[in-house]
C-alpha positions as CSV (number, residue, x, y, z in Angstrom):
1,M,-23.0,-22.3,94.5
2,T,-20.1,-23.1,93.4
3,K,-19.7,-25.7,90.5
4,I,-16.3,-28.0,91.5
5,L,-15.0,-30.4,89.0
6,F,-13.0,-33.1,90.8
7,A,-10.2,-34.6,88.1
8,V,-8.9,-38.0,90.1
9,F,-6.5,-40.6,88.5
10,G,-5.8,-43.8,90.8
11,S,-6.7,-46.7,92.6
12,L,-10.2,-46.6,95.1
13,G,-7.3,-45.2,97.7
14,D,-7.1,-42.0,95.8
15,L,-11.1,-41.6,94.4
16,H,-12.4,-42.5,97.6
17,P,-10.8,-39.4,99.9
18,H,-12.1,-37.6,97.0
19,I,-15.6,-38.8,97.0
20,A,-15.4,-38.2,100.8
21,L,-15.0,-34.2,100.2
22,A,-17.2,-34.2,97.3
23,L,-20.1,-35.6,99.4
24,E,-19.4,-32.8,102.1
25,L,-19.5,-30.2,99.5
26,K,-22.5,-31.2,97.9
27,Q,-24.2,-31.4,101.3
28,R,-23.1,-27.4,101.6
29,G,-24.9,-26.7,98.3
30,H,-21.7,-27.2,95.7
31,D,-22.7,-28.7,92.4
32,I,-20.0,-31.6,91.8
33,V,-18.5,-32.9,88.4
34,F,-16.3,-36.0,88.4
35,C,-13.7,-36.7,85.7
36,T,-12.2,-39.6,86.5
37,L,-11.3,-43.3,84.8
38,E,-14.1,-44.6,82.6
39,Y,-13.8,-47.8,85.2
40,Y,-15.7,-45.7,87.9
41,R,-18.4,-44.1,86.0
42,E,-21.4,-46.3,87.8
43,K,-19.8,-45.7,91.4
44,I,-20.0,-41.9,90.2
45,L,-23.6,-41.7,88.8
46,L,-24.8,-43.8,92.2
47,L,-23.3,-40.8,93.9
48,G,-25.5,-38.9,92.2
49,F,-22.8,-36.6,90.6
50,E,-22.0,-35.5,87.0
51,F,-19.4,-37.9,85.1
52,F,-16.9,-37.4,82.4
53,P,-14.4,-40.0,81.8
54,M,-10.5,-39.0,81.8
55,R,-8.1,-40.9,80.0
56,P,-5.9,-43.2,79.9
57,D,-8.8,-45.7,80.0
58,I,-7.2,-48.7,82.2
59,D,-8.8,-52.2,82.4
60,P,-8.2,-53.2,86.5
61,D,-8.8,-57.3,84.9
62,D,-5.1,-56.8,83.0
63,R,-2.9,-58.7,85.4
64,E,0.2,-58.1,83.5
65,L,-0.1,-54.4,83.4
66,A,-0.4,-54.4,86.9
67,R,2.2,-56.5,87.6
68,E,4.4,-54.3,85.7
69,F,3.1,-51.0,87.6
70,M,3.4,-52.8,90.8
71,D,6.9,-53.4,90.3
72,A,9.1,-52.2,92.9
73,K,12.2,-51.3,90.6
74,T,10.6,-50.1,87.4
75,G,6.9,-49.8,88.5
76,T,6.3,-45.7,88.9
77,E,8.8,-44.9,86.1
78,K,6.7,-47.1,83.7
79,L,3.1,-45.4,85.3
80,L,4.5,-41.7,84.4
81,R,6.6,-42.6,80.9
82,E,4.6,-45.7,79.2
83,M,0.7,-44.4,80.7
84,L,0.4,-41.2,81.8
85,F,2.4,-38.6,79.9
86,P,1.8,-40.6,76.2
87,A,-2.1,-39.9,77.4
88,L,-1.4,-36.1,78.3
89,R,-3.4,-34.5,75.7
90,H,-6.0,-37.2,75.7
91,A,-6.6,-36.5,79.3
92,Y,-6.3,-32.3,78.4
93,D,-9.0,-32.7,75.8
94,D,-11.3,-34.8,78.1
95,L,-11.0,-32.4,81.2
96,T,-11.5,-29.7,79.0
97,A,-14.8,-31.3,77.7
98,A,-15.7,-31.5,81.3
99,I,-15.0,-28.1,82.8
100,K,-17.7,-26.1,80.7
101,S,-19.5,-24.2,83.2
102,C,-17.4,-25.2,86.2
103,D,-15.7,-22.6,88.8
104,L,-12.5,-24.7,90.4
105,I,-10.6,-27.4,89.6
106,I,-9.4,-30.2,92.8
107,A,-7.1,-32.3,91.0
108,S,-5.5,-35.7,92.7
109,E,-1.4,-35.9,92.4
110,V,-1.6,-37.6,89.1
111,A,-3.9,-36.0,87.5
112,F,-1.5,-34.1,85.4
113,A,-3.6,-32.6,82.5
114,A,-5.7,-30.2,85.6
115,P,-2.9,-27.9,86.0
116,L,-2.5,-27.2,82.3
117,V,-6.6,-26.9,82.0
118,A,-6.5,-24.8,85.2
119,E,-3.7,-22.6,84.0
120,R,-4.8,-22.2,80.2
121,L,-8.6,-21.2,81.2
122,C,-7.5,-19.1,84.3
123,L,-9.3,-21.4,86.8
124,P,-8.5,-21.9,90.4
125,L,-6.7,-25.0,91.2
126,I,-7.0,-26.9,94.4
127,S,-4.2,-29.7,94.7
128,T,-4.3,-32.6,96.6
129,A,-1.5,-35.4,98.5
130,L,-2.5,-38.6,100.2
131,S,0.6,-39.2,101.6
132,P,3.5,-37.4,103.2
133,G,6.0,-39.1,100.8
134,G,4.6,-36.9,98.1
135,F,6.6,-33.8,99.6
136,F,9.5,-35.6,98.9
137,S,10.8,-33.5,102.0
138,A,14.7,-33.3,103.6
139,Y,13.8,-33.1,106.8
140,D,11.6,-36.2,106.6
141,P,12.8,-38.7,104.0
142,F,10.8,-40.4,101.6
143,V,11.5,-44.1,101.3
144,P,11.3,-45.0,97.7
145,P,10.5,-48.8,96.6
146,N,13.7,-49.3,94.7
147,M,15.7,-47.9,97.6
148,P,14.1,-49.4,100.9
149,W,17.7,-49.4,102.4
150,L,17.1,-45.3,102.6
151,S,15.0,-45.7,105.7
152,K,18.0,-46.8,107.9
153,L,20.0,-43.5,106.8
154,R,17.8,-41.0,108.1
155,F,20.3,-40.4,110.9
156,L,22.5,-38.9,108.4
157,G,20.4,-35.6,108.8
158,T,18.9,-33.0,106.6
159,G,21.7,-31.9,104.4
160,F,22.5,-35.2,103.0
161,H,19.0,-35.6,102.1
162,Q,18.7,-32.3,101.0
163,I,21.4,-33.7,98.2
164,L,20.4,-36.7,97.7
165,R,17.0,-35.1,96.7
166,T,18.3,-32.7,94.6
167,L,20.2,-35.5,92.5
168,V,17.0,-37.3,91.9
169,L,14.8,-34.6,91.2
170,D,17.5,-33.1,88.3
171,K,19.2,-36.0,87.0
172,I,16.5,-38.8,87.5
173,I,12.9,-37.3,87.6
174,Y,13.3,-34.4,85.5
175,P,13.9,-35.9,82.4
176,W,11.1,-38.3,82.7
177,S,8.6,-35.4,82.6
178,E,9.6,-33.8,79.2
179,P,6.6,-34.9,77.4
180,V,4.9,-32.2,79.7
181,R,6.9,-29.6,79.2
182,K,7.0,-29.9,75.2
183,F,3.1,-29.9,75.6
184,R,2.9,-26.5,77.7
185,R,5.2,-25.3,75.1
186,E,2.6,-26.1,72.4
187,L,-0.3,-24.5,74.6
188,G,2.0,-21.3,75.2
189,L,2.2,-21.9,78.9
190,R,5.8,-21.8,81.1
191,D,7.5,-24.7,80.4
192,Y,10.7,-24.8,82.8
193,V,8.6,-27.0,85.1
194,E,9.2,-30.5,86.8
195,P,5.5,-31.7,87.7
196,I,6.2,-34.8,89.0
197,L,7.7,-33.7,92.4
198,R,8.9,-30.1,92.6
199,D,6.0,-28.4,90.9
200,K,2.9,-30.5,91.4
201,Y,1.1,-28.3,93.9
202,S,-1.4,-25.5,93.5
203,K,0.0,-22.1,94.2
204,L,-3.3,-21.3,95.5
205,L,-3.9,-24.2,98.3
206,N,-2.6,-27.7,98.3
207,L,-4.7,-30.4,100.6
208,A,-2.5,-32.8,102.7
209,L,-5.7,-35.4,103.5
210,F,-3.6,-37.5,106.1
211,S,-3.2,-37.6,109.8
212,R,-0.3,-36.3,111.3
213,V,0.2,-39.9,112.4
214,L,1.7,-40.8,109.2
215,G,4.0,-37.1,108.9
216,K,3.7,-33.7,110.4
217,P,4.6,-30.7,108.5
218,Q,8.0,-29.8,107.3
219,P,10.0,-26.8,106.9
220,D,10.5,-27.7,103.0
221,W,6.9,-28.6,102.5
222,H,5.3,-26.9,99.3
223,Q,3.2,-23.7,100.4
224,P,0.1,-23.1,100.9
225,T,-0.6,-26.6,102.4
226,V,-3.0,-27.3,105.0
227,Q,-3.0,-30.8,106.5
228,T,-6.5,-31.8,107.5
229,G,-6.3,-35.6,108.5
230,F,-7.6,-38.7,106.8
231,C,-10.8,-38.1,104.8
232,F,-12.6,-41.5,105.1
233,Y,-15.5,-42.7,102.4
234,D,-17.3,-45.4,104.1
235,G,-20.4,-45.0,102.1
236,K,-22.9,-48.0,101.7
237,K,-24.5,-46.9,98.3
238,D,-22.1,-48.1,96.3
239,L,-19.3,-50.1,98.4
240,G,-21.8,-52.8,99.8
241,K,-22.7,-54.3,102.7
242,M,-20.9,-56.5,104.8
243,P,-21.8,-60.2,104.1
244,A,-24.1,-62.1,106.5
245,E,-21.5,-65.0,106.9
246,L,-18.5,-62.5,107.7
247,S,-20.5,-60.5,110.6
248,G,-21.2,-64.1,111.7
249,F,-17.6,-65.6,111.7
250,L,-16.5,-62.6,113.9
251,A,-18.9,-62.8,116.4
252,D,-18.3,-66.4,116.8
253,G,-14.8,-66.5,118.1
254,D,-11.7,-64.8,118.5
255,P,-10.4,-61.5,116.4
256,P,-8.7,-63.1,113.4
257,I,-6.1,-62.3,111.2
258,I,-7.0,-60.2,108.4
259,F,-5.0,-60.4,105.0
260,T,-6.0,-58.0,102.2
261,L,-4.1,-56.4,99.3
262,G,-6.3,-53.0,98.6
263,S,-7.8,-52.3,95.2
264,A,-4.5,-52.0,93.2
265,A,-1.9,-54.6,94.4
266,V,-4.4,-57.2,94.5
267,W,-4.2,-57.7,91.0
268,D,-0.8,-58.9,91.1
269,A,-1.6,-61.2,94.4
270,R,0.6,-64.2,93.3
271,D,0.9,-66.6,96.3
272,F,-0.1,-63.9,98.6
273,F,-3.4,-65.5,99.9
274,E,-2.2,-69.0,99.5
275,V,0.9,-67.8,102.2
276,A,-1.9,-66.2,104.4
277,A,-3.7,-69.6,104.5
278,A,-0.9,-71.6,105.7
279,T,0.5,-68.8,108.1
280,A,-2.9,-68.8,109.5
281,K,-2.8,-72.8,110.0
282,S,0.6,-72.5,111.2
283,L,-0.3,-69.8,113.9
284,E,-3.8,-71.6,114.7
285,R,-5.3,-68.5,114.1
286,R,-8.8,-67.6,112.9
287,A,-8.1,-65.7,109.7
288,I,-10.3,-63.4,106.9
289,L,-9.1,-63.0,103.4
290,I,-10.3,-60.6,101.6
291,L,-9.2,-61.9,97.8
292,G,-11.2,-59.3,95.4
293,E,-11.4,-61.4,92.1
294,N,-8.5,-63.7,92.7
295,P,-8.9,-67.6,93.2
296,H,-9.9,-69.0,96.8
297,P,-6.9,-71.0,98.1
298,K,-8.3,-74.5,98.4
299,N,-8.9,-77.1,101.4
300,L,-9.1,-74.5,103.9
301,P,-10.4,-75.6,107.1
302,P,-13.7,-73.5,109.2
303,E,-11.0,-71.2,111.0
304,I,-10.0,-69.3,107.5
305,R,-12.5,-68.0,105.4
306,V,-12.6,-66.1,102.3
307,F,-14.7,-63.2,101.0
308,D,-14.0,-61.2,97.8
309,Y,-14.7,-58.0,99.4
310,A,-15.4,-56.7,102.8
311,P,-16.0,-53.0,104.2
312,Y,-12.7,-52.3,106.0
313,S,-14.2,-49.9,108.3
314,E,-16.4,-52.4,109.7
315,V,-14.1,-55.3,109.7
316,F,-10.6,-53.9,110.4
317,P,-11.7,-53.0,114.0
318,Q,-12.4,-56.3,115.0
319,A,-9.1,-57.9,113.7
320,V,-6.0,-58.8,115.9
321,C,-4.1,-57.6,113.4
322,V,-4.3,-56.4,109.5
323,V,-1.8,-57.9,106.7
324,H,-1.7,-55.5,103.7
325,Q,0.2,-53.6,101.0
326,G,0.7,-50.5,102.6
327,G,-1.2,-48.5,100.2
328,V,-2.4,-45.5,101.9
329,G,-6.0,-46.0,101.6
330,T,-5.6,-49.6,103.5
331,T,-2.9,-48.3,105.8
332,A,-5.1,-45.6,107.1
333,Q,-7.9,-47.8,107.6
334,A,-5.9,-49.8,109.6
335,L,-4.5,-47.1,111.8
336,R,-8.1,-45.7,112.5
337,A,-9.1,-49.5,113.4
338,G,-6.4,-49.1,116.1
339,V,-4.8,-52.8,115.7
340,P,-1.4,-53.7,114.7
341,Q,0.1,-53.9,110.9
342,L,2.2,-56.5,109.3
343,I,3.0,-54.7,105.8
344,M,4.3,-56.0,102.5
345,P,5.1,-53.3,100.4
346,F,4.7,-53.2,96.8
347,S,6.0,-50.4,95.1
348,H,5.3,-46.5,94.8
349,D,4.7,-44.7,98.4
350,Q,3.9,-48.2,100.0
351,P,7.3,-48.7,101.4
352,D,7.5,-45.1,102.7
353,N,3.7,-45.8,104.4
354,A,5.3,-49.1,105.9
355,A,8.5,-47.4,107.4
356,R,6.5,-44.3,108.9
357,C,4.1,-46.8,110.5
358,V,7.2,-48.9,112.0
359,R,8.7,-45.6,113.1
360,W,5.2,-44.8,114.9
361,G,5.1,-48.3,116.4
362,S,2.4,-49.9,115.6
363,A,3.9,-52.2,112.9
364,R,6.4,-54.4,111.3
365,T,7.2,-54.9,107.7
366,I,8.2,-57.8,105.5
367,S,9.7,-57.7,101.9
368,R,7.5,-59.2,99.2
369,E,10.5,-61.1,98.1
370,S,11.0,-63.0,101.7
371,Y,7.1,-63.5,102.0
372,N,6.5,-67.0,102.5
373,P,5.0,-69.2,105.8
374,V,7.9,-69.8,107.4
375,T,8.9,-65.3,107.3
376,A,5.1,-64.4,107.8
377,E,4.3,-66.6,110.9
378,K,7.9,-65.7,112.6
379,E,7.1,-62.0,111.9
380,L,3.2,-61.9,113.1
381,R,4.1,-64.1,116.5
382,K,6.5,-60.9,116.8
383,L,3.4,-58.7,116.5
384,L,1.2,-60.8,118.3
385,A,3.5,-61.2,121.5
386,N,4.8,-57.6,122.1
387,Q,1.8,-55.6,123.6
388,N,3.5,-52.4,122.7
389,Y,2.0,-52.6,119.3
390,R,-1.5,-52.7,120.0
391,V,-0.8,-49.7,122.7
392,R,0.8,-47.5,120.0
393,A,-1.8,-48.6,117.4
394,R,-4.7,-47.5,119.7
395,D,-2.5,-44.2,120.2
396,A,-2.8,-43.8,116.3
397,K,-6.6,-44.4,116.4
398,D,-7.4,-41.4,119.3
399,I,-5.1,-39.3,117.1
400,I,-6.9,-40.2,114.3
401,D,-10.6,-40.0,115.9
402,S,-10.1,-36.7,117.1
403,E,-9.1,-35.2,113.6
404,N,-12.0,-34.4,111.2
405,G,-10.6,-34.5,108.1
406,V,-13.2,-33.9,105.8
407,E,-14.3,-30.7,107.7
408,L,-11.2,-29.0,107.9
409,A,-10.8,-29.9,104.0
410,C,-13.9,-28.8,102.9
411,D,-13.6,-25.4,105.1
412,A,-10.5,-24.9,103.3
413,I,-11.8,-25.1,100.0
414,E,-14.5,-22.9,100.8
415,E,-12.2,-20.2,102.1
416,T,-10.3,-20.3,99.2
417,I,-13.6,-19.9,97.0
418,N,-14.4,-17.0,98.8
419,G,-11.2,-15.4,98.4
420,R,-10.2,-15.3,101.9
């Protein structure tokens, strides 16, 4: 069978869909190697995969760094220009060390060294996309974190958005990636590429690992792309079990509001959870705060419980609604649970994911700057009072339940391996 290297950079929202694919491919008889952040070493080894670290090495406990990368105006540029591109040569060396005896690379969107290694060593590469915004389609426009008002300009049509797309790619994005082109020249590879958006997907196969609820195929999507649906990883081996106290709380009253910030934005929580507690009190609602390693709000009533961790796939379906940051992993779990959402996006693809859920009809949004007990209460009252949000959330669940992302993606991978 084939030995497959997964090259993945990012948060758990990036890693977990690839773990889902890796587990299925392993079940089908393939050998799996992961090259990803050193921080995930224990997780990967617990799952029985071979592990190699890939730089840059990030300390998730560095909250100042988290704040910088989650900034709506400058976070994406800073992540690319000050972390990923300066470490490109190191990542290339790390992947080159990991690739020995591997037959295929499957790479996440910002694993920028993976296409270079594949091209230099003449290895097949399969790319992945976790959210529709990454296609930067003029037919289904992306909502940038620094220009959320663009969501109101969809009516201007494809022509306008095609011009805007070209301007953004050529005048703003293209200069950012000059370090990639410089390194490609040193490697003797074609250097006229724009790896951030225009040229980031594989010419062999790209997998769109998200549901049609978020976005359907568009005429200007990269080809070949196979849309599979979300790929969920719900393993118990390394994620842990639901705390007994949490199970008891869920079973002992009305469905609560769940407040969470996923696995990345949680490191820049600020006053999110304090506002959450105050809002739940004002609404006289039971609530669960999933804090990560943030400090617990003080003087909470028994109706509001705090937990460092809770498995989304188990708790979200028991919620009356979920308040979160809009990361694609958290968004996917909330859609899968069939519950309404209030989304407070930070940066990167989060505003776009939020806008898509709003258009679907299962969510409302609130800006990070305006999030306080008064505004959060107002938005949640609207969300909970209108049953249309719950109806549309259940419609989304039905569609996602009918999709089998992992199986479809692995079928496409194996067809590529077999040269079909």
